[in-house]
C-alpha positions, 0 to 999 in steps of 0.5 A: 499500499503506497499513501502518498500526503502533500501540502504546505508546510504547516504553520503555527495559529495565531503568529500576529499575536504580537511578543514583547520586544527584549532586544534593540539589536534587531531588525526591523520591518513595518508594514501596512498590510491593506487587503481585500479579505475579511476580518478574522474572529481568531486571536492572532489571524488578524484576517481570514481567508475570505473575501471581504466587501470594502479593503481592510488596512493592518499596521504591523512592525515584525522583527526579524532574527539575526542571520545566524539564528536563520537560513537567510531568505526563508521565513522562520516560522516559530515552533511555538508561541510566543515567537521568540525573537532570538530565533525567529521573524516575531510581531511586535506589534499587529492594529487594525487601522482605518482607511484614513489611519492607513491613507496618513502613514503611507503618505508619510511613509512616501515622504519621509523616503520616496519610496513604497513598496507594492506587493499583489498577493495570491487570490487566497493565500492567508494574509500571515504568509504574505506577511511572510513572505513581504518580510522575508523580502524586505529584510532581504533589501533587493528588491527595488522600490517603486 
């Protein structure tokens, strides 16, 4: 008998629950998230996989573990929660924001750096996976701003 299992790698639930920042030496990535997914009622999961009638916004800050603690270019998903910022990508801030706050944050960011990054995500992916990929791209610092 042959049994074949396939699928995506397991990711822990609740990874968007903020943890206390215990180190000032970690790299951080600030993200303004815009999605067409519905808000989730599950703690640590800001958005569900369901479509929303209007865009939703979030302000998220993630710490990046040192290169010595992970394979550079990969998302270091935590093995357990809460995340350990010394070894895993860890959410330091995850706040829902309204459209006016999102516009103000984007305007301030573009005014100070004169650049913004736009990333389009696939049709049915979960927001935690998408933000993991954004963190990785932001940490690589190889992506050009648009």
